[in-house]
N, C-alpha and C positions, 0 to 999 in steps of 0.2 A: 529224470525230470522232463526231458524232451517229450516223452510219450504223454505225460500229464498235460503239457501245454498244447499238444496236437489234439488231444481229446477235448480240452476246453475250447480250443479254436473251432473244432467241428461242432460242438454243442452250441456255442455262442453264434456261429455262423448259421446253423439251422434256425435258431431263434430269430436272428436278424431277418432272414428271408420270410419266415413265418409271420413275424410281427409286421414286417413291411407290407405283406399281402393282407394281413388282418386290418392294418390301418387304411389301406386303399379301398377295401371292399366292405368290411363289416362296420367301419367307423365313418363311412361316407356321410351319413346323416348327421352324426355328431360334429364332424368338421364343417359341414354346411351351416350348422347352427352356431358353431364356435370357430370361425375361420382363423382366428389368431392362434389357435392351438395346433393347427396342422403342421406349420413349419417346425414347431417344437418336437413333434413326433417324428417328423422326417430327419431332423438333426439327430435324434436318438438313434434311429436306424442307421444312418450314415456313420456316425461315430463308432457304433457297435461293430459294423463291418470293417471299418478302417483298423480297429484294434484287434479284430480277428486276424488280419494280416500281420499285425505287430506280434501277436502270439505265435504265428507260424514262423516269423523271423526269429523270435527268441528261442523257439524249439530248435531251429537250425543252428543258432549260435551255441546253445547248450550241447548240441550233438558234436560241434567242432571245437568247442572250448568250454570246458567246465569252469564256470566263474559264478561267484555269488551275485555279481551284477546282473547277469542274464537271468538267473533264477528269480532274483527280486523284481526284475523288470516284468517277467511273466505274471507274477502275482499282483504287481501294481496294475498291469493292464486288465487283469481279471477283476480286481477291485474297482477299477475305474469304470468298467462296463456296468457292473452292478450298481455302483453309486451314481455315476453321471447319467448313463442311459436309463437305468431304472427310475431315477427320480424324474427324468424328462418324460418317460412313458406315463408315470402316475400323474404328473402335472398336466400333461396334454389330455389324458382321458378323464381323470377324476377331478381336475382342477383344484388340487390340494396345494395351495400356494406355499406351504411350508416346505415342499419338495424343492423349491427354488433355492433354499439354503443348503441342500444336500449336494446339488450339482457341482458346486465349486470344489467340494472334497474329492469328487471323482475326477474333476479336471486336474487337480494337483497330482492325483495318482497317475493319470495319463502322462502328464508332463514329466514326472519323476521317472516313469517307466521308460520314456524316450531317451532321457539323459542317461540312465543306466544301460540301455541298449547301445547307445553310442559309445559309452566307456568300455563296455564289454567288447564291442567290435574293434575299438581302437587298441585294446590290449591283446587282441588275438595274435597268436604266434604265426598265423597264416600270413604270408607276405603279399597275397593278392587282394 
């Protein structure tokens, strides 16, 4: 499972950098015309990259302690990236306001993932 989470982290990290550059350059005119949408897009990029780091942490935990909590945390981080960040990207670019209702589902996935990451770390047999 650790390999899966590292592959997901690499893919999501690549997309975060690419989408950040896309937002800065290709969407410059869109955000000039819709300035309130740019912070939403920036939040999506930031949270995506934060949770790439979370996926790397989960991969490390899974390598050092096989636990269902670490595995579930990784899948929750991946789901959160898709739901939270994805809905914010769509909201910022296409202004589909219904996406605002999807973001909290991703936020709950992120929060749950961090709780399970903490539980997995706390249950680790490693004393350090």
